[in-house]
C-alpha positions in Angstrom: 99.6 -87.0 70.9 101.0 -83.5 71.4 104.6 -84.4 71.5 105.4 -82.4 68.3 105.2 -79.2 70.3 106.7 -76.9 67.7 104.1 -78.0 65.1 101.1 -77.2 67.4 102.7 -73.9 68.5 103.2 -72.8 64.9 99.7 -73.9 63.9 98.0 -71.9 66.7 100.2 -68.8 66.0 99.5 -69.0 62.3 95.7 -69.3 63.0 95.8 -66.2 65.3 97.8 -64.2 62.7 95.5 -65.2 59.8 92.4 -64.3 61.9 93.8 -60.9 62.8 94.7 -60.1 59.2 91.1 -61.0 58.2 89.6 -58.9 60.9 91.9 -55.9 60.1 91.4 -56.2 56.3 87.7 -56.9 56.1 86.7 -55.1 59.3 83.7 -56.0 61.5 80.2 -55.1 60.6 79.4 -53.3 63.8 75.8 -53.4 64.9 73.8 -50.4 66.1 74.5 -51.4 69.7 78.1 -50.1 69.1 77.7 -47.5 66.3 74.3 -46.1 67.2 71.3 -46.0 64.8 68.0 -47.6 64.3 67.0 -51.1 63.5 63.5 -52.0 62.1 62.3 -55.5 61.3 59.1 -55.5 59.2 57.0 -58.1 57.3 55.9 -56.4 54.1 54.8 -57.7 50.8 54.3 -56.1 47.4 57.3 -53.8 47.4 60.9 -54.5 46.5 64.2 -53.7 48.3 64.8 -50.7 46.1 61.3 -49.4 47.0 62.2 -49.7 50.7 65.4 -47.8 50.2 63.5 -45.1 48.3 60.9 -44.8 51.2 63.7 -44.3 53.8 65.5 -41.8 51.5 62.4 -39.8 50.9 61.2 -39.8 54.6 64.5 -39.3 56.4 67.3 -38.8 53.8 69.0 -41.8 55.3 70.7 -44.7 53.5 69.8 -48.2 54.7 71.3 -51.7 54.9 68.8 -54.4 54.2 68.9 -58.0 55.2 66.1 -60.4 54.2 65.7 -62.8 57.1 62.5 -64.6 55.9 60.0 -64.5 53.1 58.7 -61.0 53.1 60.6 -60.1 56.3 63.3 -57.4 56.1 65.8 -56.3 58.8 66.6 -52.6 58.1 69.5 -50.8 59.6 69.9 -47.0 59.3 71.0 -43.9 61.2 69.0 -43.0 64.3 65.4 -42.1 63.5 63.1 -40.0 65.6 59.6 -41.4 66.5 58.0 -39.0 64.1 60.1 -40.2 61.1 59.6 -43.8 62.2 55.8 -43.4 62.1 56.1 -41.5 58.8 58.0 -44.4 57.2 55.4 -46.9 58.4 52.6 -44.8 57.0 54.3 -44.6 53.5 54.9 -48.4 53.6 51.3 -49.0 54.3 50.2 -46.7 51.5 52.4 -48.5 49.0 52.2 -52.1 50.2 49.0 -52.4 52.2 49.8 -55.0 54.8 52.8 -54.0 56.9 53.6 -55.7 60.2 56.4 -54.2 62.3 58.1 -56.9 64.4 60.8 -54.9 66.0 62.1 -51.4 66.3 65.2 -50.3 68.2 67.0 -47.0 68.3 70.3 -46.3 70.0 72.1 -43.0 70.1 75.8 -42.9 69.1 76.9 -41.9 72.7 75.2 -44.9 74.2 76.7 -47.1 71.4 80.2 -45.9 72.3 79.6 -46.5 76.0 78.4 -50.1 75.3 81.5 -50.7 73.2 83.8 -49.5 76.0 82.0 -51.6 78.6 82.2 -54.7 76.4 86.0 -54.3 76.0 86.4 -53.7 79.8 84.3 -56.8 80.6 86.4 -59.0 78.4 89.6 -57.5 79.8 88.5 -58.1 83.4 87.6 -61.7 82.6 91.1 -62.4 81.1 93.0 -60.9 84.0 90.8 -62.7 86.5 91.5 -66.0 84.8 95.2 -65.5 85.1 94.9 -64.7 88.8 92.5 -67.6 89.5 94.5 -70.2 87.7 97.7 -69.1 89.3 96.1 -69.6 92.7 94.4 -72.9 91.7 97.7 -74.5 90.5 100.0 -73.2 93.1 100.7 -76.8 94.2 102.3 -77.4 90.8 104.9 -74.7 91.2 107.6 -77.3 91.6 107.4 -78.3 88.0 105.8 -75.2 86.4 105.4 -71.7 87.8 101.7 -71.3 88.7 101.2 -68.1 86.7 102.2 -69.9 83.5 99.0 -71.9 83.7 97.0 -68.7 83.5 99.1 -67.4 80.6 98.6 -70.6 78.6 94.8 -70.6 79.3 94.5 -66.9 78.2 96.4 -67.6 75.0 94.0 -70.4 74.2 91.1 -68.0 74.9 92.6 -65.4 72.6 92.9 -68.1 69.9 89.2 -69.0 70.3 88.0 -65.4 70.2 90.1 -64.6 67.1 88.6 -67.6 65.3 85.0 -66.7 66.2 85.6 -63.0 65.4 87.2 -63.8 62.0 84.3 -66.0 61.0 81.8 -63.4 61.9 83.8 -60.7 60.1 83.6 -62.8 56.9 79.9 -63.4 57.5 79.4 -59.7 58.0 81.1 -59.0 54.7 78.9 -61.4 52.7 75.7 -61.8 54.7 75.6 -58.5 56.7 75.8 -60.3 60.0 76.4 -57.7 62.7 78.8 -57.7 65.7 76.4 -56.7 68.5 75.8 -57.2 72.2 74.5 -60.7 71.5 77.9 -61.5 70.0 79.7 -60.1 73.0 77.4 -62.3 75.2 78.3 -65.3 73.1 82.0 -64.4 73.4 81.8 -64.3 77.2 80.1 -67.7 77.2 82.8 -69.1 74.9 85.4 -67.8 77.4 83.8 -69.8 80.2 83.4 -72.9 78.1 86.9 -72.9 76.7 88.7 -72.3 80.0 86.7 -75.1 81.6 88.1 -77.6 79.1 91.6 -76.2 79.6 91.4 -76.4 83.4 90.4 -80.1 83.1 93.5 -80.8 81.1 95.7 -78.8 83.6 94.1 -80.5 86.5 94.8 -83.9 85.0 98.4 -82.8 84.6 98.7 -81.9 88.2 97.1 -85.1 89.4 99.4 -87.2 87.2 102.5 -85.5 88.4 101.5 -85.7 92.1 100.8 -89.4 91.6 103.9 -90.4 89.6 106.5 -87.7 90.5 108.7 -89.1 87.7 109.0 -89.0 84.0 109.5 -86.0 81.7 107.1 -83.1 81.7 106.2 -83.7 78.0 105.3 -87.4 78.8 103.2 -86.3 81.7 101.5 -83.6 79.7 100.8 -86.0 76.8 99.3 -88.5 79.3 97.1 -85.9 80.8 95.8 -84.9 77.3 95.1 -88.5 76.3 93.3 -89.0 79.7 90.8 -86.2 79.1 90.4 -86.5 75.3 87.3 -88.7 75.4 85.7 -86.6 78.1 86.3 -83.4 76.2 84.9 -84.8 72.9 81.8 -86.2 74.6 81.1 -82.9 76.3 81.5 -81.0 73.1 79.4 -83.3 71.1 76.5 -83.2 73.5 76.8 -79.4 73.7 76.7 -79.2 69.9 73.6 -81.4 69.7 71.7 -78.9 71.9 73.0 -76.0 69.9 72.1 -77.5 66.6 68.5 -78.0 67.9 68.4 -74.3 68.9 69.8 -73.3 65.6 67.1 -75.2 63.7 64.2 -74.5 66.0 65.1 -71.3 67.9 64.1 -68.8 65.3 66.0 -66.0 63.4 66.5 -63.8 66.4 69.1 -66.1 68.1 70.6 -67.7 64.9 73.9 -65.9 65.0 74.2 -66.0 68.8 73.9 -69.8 68.6 76.2 -70.1 65.7 78.9 -68.1 67.5 78.7 -70.4 70.5 78.9 -73.4 68.2 82.1 -72.1 66.5 83.5 -71.3 70.0 82.7 -74.8 71.3 84.6 -76.4 68.5 87.5 -73.9 68.8 87.5 -74.3 72.6 87.7 -78.1 72.4 90.6 -77.9 69.9 92.5 -75.2 71.9 92.2 -77.0 75.2 94.1 -79.9 73.7 96.4 -78.5 71.0 96.9 -74.9 72.0 97.1 -74.5 75.7 99.2 -77.6 76.7 101.9 -77.0 74.0 102.3 -73.4 75.1 102.4 -74.5 78.8 105.2 -76.9 78.0 107.1 -74.1 76.0 106.7 -71.7 78.9 107.8 -74.4 81.4 111.0 -75.1 79.4 111.8 -71.4 79.3 
């Protein structure tokens, strides 16, 4: 199933490179959590998007980014607004439109945004280093066929593959649908890390068990047998997870739409990488 090691290594490397190019070329649409600013979600009828832009420009001199999330509901992102300016904008909206319902207002200073960004990167870095150490310890009994630390490297490579795929998709969505990269996305990314490495560990554990049982045959044959042995289990787990996520996507409301979508993409990417990314790299590292 994975005996064509060179093919799967090239596909995974090409995927990561393409994703990095997309991220670097298009660039993420950072949310106010990271850049600082204000976000207002309002239900308003009787005025157009251009009217809303004019209201903000007249009241604060700020330019805005608009996203229509539902009929008559707008998500408005702009530079940080004081409470006085915030109330002034609402008053003008009520004068021009009549019925205005504010559903959400958040304001984050640029200093806090930078702090959140640094903490998010530190959290992901700590997780990746911890996984290498943990997997090296867990698979220390397999050191006779593969150095224990190589299990950690292969798993982290698969995680980087998954994160690059999810990030690239959201960068494209940000370009065309103004989907932001915010703390909800970081939370989804950490959840993807846990899910993806779980599948990878199952494959590696089956490899260890198969080798301890047989203690014969080539490494590639044992690895291929291990992957085939967990394939059905991995697919069933992913399908049942996706069914729950689809239900959340349809019924959960607009506030968690992109969070759920990120986990869905990560689930698919994680299932793929646990079979076609991590095991081939582990074999390559073992042969080296």
